[in-house]
Phi, psi and omega in degrees: 000128186286138180296321182300320180293321181294320184289338175295334184268003180293132180300143179289154177304133180090354181283169184257032179287170183295341181262004188284343183219141177289338183290347182278004182295149177293159180301142182258135175272149181301140176259134186244149170238123187055232182267352186252149178276149179294335188286000171225150182301147176276112190280305186275131182298325183293336184283349179283343182269144175262164172297114188230030180297111183288349177284340176296130180280125184300128176283147184296337180283341181278139182291152178232151172222134173245108186232154173240147178248116188227153180183176170294156181302140176066030175266351176105025181295308183293324176297318178297316179299320178301317179292321178300316180295325179291313183289337177268002175083010181283331174232154185259351177212157183260130173235133185269162184302314178242043184292155182291337182284350177074005181284315181087161182292150182302318186283343174268079187274338181285137181302321180296324178296318182289327178292314184276343180073025178227160175271129182253318179245145173292145181230139183255148173212171186220129180215177180229130178234119184055240184251038180220143172268134184236119170269128183238136171240118177269125187248158177290157177254345182284138184299333180295336182247032184295339179296331178295322176291318183301312183289328179291313182292335178297328187249356184266160183262344181202166181215158171244118177267109182270133182231142178286131181293344179263310186275335180072218180286125180240181189301314182288337174299321179294319179296314179298321178299317178298319180294318179296321179290326181299323183253012179052052181268116174297146182218155165254153172250139178236114178276107186263173174062036178286356175274352184277154177298135178084008180291140182212094184295333183285330172295321180294318179298318177294324176298319178301321182284317188274319184271321181264354178056043179256147173276081187249146176207145180291140171252002177219157172238130181290143173267097183082153177230167180055231184293339183267009182288120185237338184177203182220160171250127178279119182289341182275311180271346183056049175231151177263150178229112181256133185259112184240178183092164184300323181247018180070021185279341180268110182257112185257118178274141179203188178278168180291130175303140186304320184290346181258358186302314182294318180295319179299317179299316181294314183288330176292319177298320179297319178299315181296319179298315180296321177292321181297333178295333186238344184247124184296319183296313180292323178299320179294317178297321180296316180295328179272005180056041174250141181275128177291148176284169178299320180294319179296320178295315180299316180297319181293317179298318180297312181303312186281334174290315179298325180272008178063028179259354185207146178233107175286138185250122179257162185233156174159192176214105182298318182298324180265010175063043179240130170087357187288319181297321179290328175295319177298320175300320179296323177301316180289322185285324194241338180271151189283154166283161182307323182287343181274343181267124180287126175230144183236139172252166180251126180278106184292338180277350181234047176056043177056043176288133181295136178230129181288136180277140189273334185061035178250129185290346180273349180278167179303146184296139172213114183222154184235125175277111187251350181206139178241145180213133180271128179234178179293342179263003183115191183289128176257122183251119177277134187228133170256125180267120181268323174206161183080201180208155176255137180225136180302131180096340178283166178251144176234160184240131173283112185298329185287323181237359176078005181287140179260134185230134176267132183279109181269329187207127176241132181230155172252132189269144170226085189060246180262006177263152183232142176233118184289140175228161182270330181207160179219146187250174177305132181100347183275155171242115184227180177226155184220149173258158175079014179252106180271110182203181175250163178300136178076022171280144179261143179236145177221179176263014178089358182265000183217158179243042180262151176223141177278148179289155182277195180243168177282128179243114179291154179283144177294152184242353183217144180233156182218133175276122183232151174202152179291145182295329179232145184296333180291346178273000187301321181297311178294326178300313179294320178299316182297315181295321178298315181294313185294320180289334176289322180288317191239107182293342180275352177266120183242144177233133174213156178256122180294121185294334182270313184268348182063020178275148171273119184252122179258123181244141181205197188268357180164177182302313183296321179303310181290322180298320181296317181291326177294321178292322178295324177299320181293317186280319187269334184236002179055044180245112174280128183251144171255123183240145178263176178306131179305136178263127179283140180279082175287158174226165179237153176207179178234164181233003179215156178280132182217139181271159174223149177212097193237135178245128176245114185222124183216125181239121183235019186090129187077206181288130182259210178231131179215129175199145177222134179226148174216151181167212179208160172242149180211155180286148174254146175280164178300323181294316180296318179296322180293317179295322181288332179084359178224155183291338181225162183225140176245127178236133179255112179242030180287141175239132182090194186235031175301320168254115179303139184306332182291347179265356179300314178300327179293324177296319179294321177296322177297320176299316180297324177298317181293326181285334180287326179230104184289167184280335186276302184230014176075020180260170180297143180257140176219160178074032182236134173252128179251124180245118179266122185250326184198180179173197180206158180219170179237139185299329184254313191275344181285144180204171177302315182295320181298314181290328178294314179295317181300314182293318180298314180293322179299315183290318180297319179293319183290326181301325180296334181262001186255034181052052181290149178219157178262134179253141177240150179288130176257132182256139171273112185250133176242123185241133176241122185219156168296144189298335183291345181260012186303313184298313183294319182290319179298319180295321180293326178292323178295321178295333180266017177062035179278144176251108183288127181264322179201158179215109186243129177272145173297163181302322181269002176077007184274333185231163182224137175245120182247129175251126187216151175250123186228140173299137182301325181299336181265002184262356181295132179078008184290328182300320178294317181295319181295318178299321180294318182290331188246018181056036178080006185264348183272148177226151175213153172226154178215152175215158183298135179249301180191170171261133180227154180299141177280159174300155185301319181293324178292321180297319179295321178297317180295320179294318179296318180296317180296320180296318180294320179296321179294317181296320179295322179294320179292322181293325180287000000 
């Protein structure tokens, strides 16, 4: 239903339509929190807590929610989780991420996280709010640790997208949005930090609509902003909720403040219009000029949120203890239970045909290991149960390798604390010891041949040459790398065949720095690291033919192979359709090349693509077409054709207008406006292309979006802090690979040539 048509039917000011007066609202029933009603202050501190013994095994009749909290770095995710745990009674006191007491937030259990004041690993916890059990995963906000967000959203049923009330939608907000859309995760939005100077929740709502293309609308209006922020007005019940008490535990229900009456009326109408665009029931009521009841609005918001057609926006300030309890109510009211979220498994016996998962505990077991963690007791495997149940002492089967494992210990996690349980049902998120597997392995009870699909793993963008400072540390060094690569799919390790260096590849400087620091702390391995190596790639831009003869006689049977054909560039669309960066096509007619040597020719192509001719980097976007060749009855072999094909392609690439591609990063920088000139000049020196530059509403801050080659971004964090007196922040993520300038390509080729010559001489 088109928004424009609906807005034509809005009653004119002064008309006697059903929306013309707030007094026409239906009678409201009291809303309760725990045992006390909101309409009177909660007197006793102990009464704000619910029975939350995590050792109680959740009954199947009790509602469940599996949610993740995700956002841009420093938007307040961990702070929000800390408040949720406090109000649900899981912790008895609040500690902030960078608090003066030095304790740190509960969910930042790693020593390194508390030192740096950021979340590095996702952490799971379990709490109870009213009559529902809630599994929560707090995820990192830094782009370097985006795989933690990816794996959490893969297994969760709902999410909370936290947004800064001042900055609005930021670069990592866009990444999280893409991840949520990839896995069809229903979400609530929470506009945080409304106590800060310059906060503007309506700008954030517009950012959600314009930048993330979401059908979002506020379900609350803040009572005061900045220093005057005290609570929220619920647009559905049309009641105000003021958060009082030292920790915001006293929630006082009241009438709408007089100065907000017009805004509440306007924003409620906006909410109804947005819902009417996607919900038939509300659309019909709107067209008939009838006002929906509070229950009808809640039901419509739930329906459309679960179907990912609508995003309700909540308001508050987690740090100042405002709005968190109402957000928890929203989690229960609008996010789906496990059985309401559609999940599909792949039937391996029917060519991986999708099969919908039932979420019934009586059906055969189906569970997914989504996160691994090494502890003092051995490997801890986090598991999401999609159907069936896990019971202590029972055996489960790893679908991927067929290994049978007996369950010795099942635990429910609360950050780094564990609570043992005897069984877990469909919809639960638990952890287990004694399960040797890899991330994203599927488990069953042996009665089914279904497997869950894996997750999207981004390619690493930065590499570092590492080695232990002393040879006696080599054993622990190898153990650490094995453990870390098993935990984190975005961390890759390979040994350079030419330099014999161990190359560590990851998502950015901070990502690699954290793992090197963890090696030192957890394995007592001091590492020596070299300048990060950028992952350059090579490609061609013109079609070129090849006709190559490989002939070698060493006494006895020699080597003989001849191949001819051409190489040509592939478009991005063709590479995407093919599913691989390069393509091999066999167009040989006859038996000049015996058919048994065709696979060897393809292997030779792969060898050439792994080490390019210009700078020894991976080649992409090339199609190799084999048309003809020749063989020898005695001297031809698999190895001869493999070597012949590899040499033919490397030689031809030099004549095919080959070019080197470098990774370009999308960088988002936030600075006070007075530093604009200095920061812009530094970006120009780093060959940055500015895409946009937006001033805040009050003119105090500036957000700059720029594309910069990754090779030019090393050390930028130090320079930015220096230029902005420590007030500037930036984030970056991979955008694309683009050709380097001709002079840079020549420098890279000369450097590669010198390295090869030095290696041969040694």
